[in-house]
N, C-alpha and C positions, 0 to 999 in steps of 0.2 A: 577386349583385346581386338585391335584392328588387324585384319588379315594382311599379311605381307604380299606384295604384288608378285614376288617370285615364288611364293609358296603354292604348293599343290594341295594343301590341306587347310580347311577352314573349320574352326571349332567355335560354335556359338555358346553362349552362356547357359542355354537350356539343355545341355548334355547332348547336343546334336552335332554331328560333324559331316562335312562334305569333302569329297576328294574328286579332283578332276585331273586325270592323267591321260596322255595321248600316246605315250611310247613306253617301252620297257625302261629306258633311262629315267623318265619322269616317275615311273612306278617305284623304282629303287630309291629315288630321292624322297618320294612320299613316305616310304617305309621308314627311312631314317628320321624324317620329320615326326612321324607318329611315335616312334620310339623315344624321341626327345620329349615330346608332349607327355608321354606316359611317365617319364622320369619326373617331369615337372609336377604332374598331378600326384605322384607317389610322395614327393617332397611335401606338398600341401597336406596330404593325408597324415604324414608323420608329424607335422606341426600341430594339426588338430588333435592327434593322439597325445602329444606332449601337453597341450592345454588341458585335456581331460585328466591326465595323470596328476597335474598340479592341483586341479580342483578336488580330485579324489584324495590326494595327500593332505590337503587342508582339512577335509572332512575327517579323515582318519586321525589326524592330529587332535582335532577337536573332540572326537570320541574317546581317545586315549586319556585326555585331560579331565574329562568329567568323571564324577564319582559314581559309585554304584547306587542302585535304587535303595530307597528307604526300606528297612526291614521291620518286621513286626506284623501282627495280625489285627491290630485295633482299627477303629474307624478312621482315626487321624492318619495312620500310616497308609491305609488303603486309599484314602483321599489324596495323599501326597504322591503315592505311586501312580495314580491315575493322571495327575498333572505331569509327572515325569514322563510317562508314556506318551502323552499328547505332545510334549515338547520334543521328544526324540522322533516321533512320527513326523512332526513338522520339519525337523532338521533333515530327515531323509527325503521329504518332499522337496525341500529347497535344493538339495543335491540333485535330484532328478530334474528339476526345472533348469538348473544351470547346465546340466549335461545334455539335455534334449536338443537344443539348437546345434551344438557341436556334433551330436550324433547324426542329425539331419544333413549337416554339411559333409560329414564323412561318408554317408550313404550316397550323396550326390557325386562326390569324387569317385567313389567305387563304381558308380554307374558309368561315369565318363571313362574310367580306366577300362571297363568291360567293352564300352563302345569302341575305344581305340583298338583293343585286341581284336574285335570283330573286323574292323577296317583293315588291320594288318593282314589278317587271314584272307580277306577278299582280294587285297592287292597281291599277296603271294600266289593266290589261285590264278589271278590275271597274268602274272609273270610266267607261271608254269604253262598256262594255256597258250600263251603267245610266244613262247621260246622256240 
């Protein structure tokens, strides 16, 4: 995202932000910009959560449709249960692999939201000190 020339807030892709204000008016505008950015990141976080819900729902549907494990105590039944366990473990592993990148994105967005909150507090402190 390219910074706007009239913007007092610059947010980089690496969860870092920079604020340059020279007056109380600019500080108040910067707070409004930060609150808007926070809403944008909250929206992105909701989209990621929605994607995670869809993936989990697909997995849950798959789990509900599979049958129960083979019963019995014989060698063949024990062998079959072993394979069923391996398949179910693999399914859980695939689920975790699909969710991991989304979880990382979500954590990055959370970090950016926290960074924005810190900047808002800094600007509010600046306004109080210079009022």
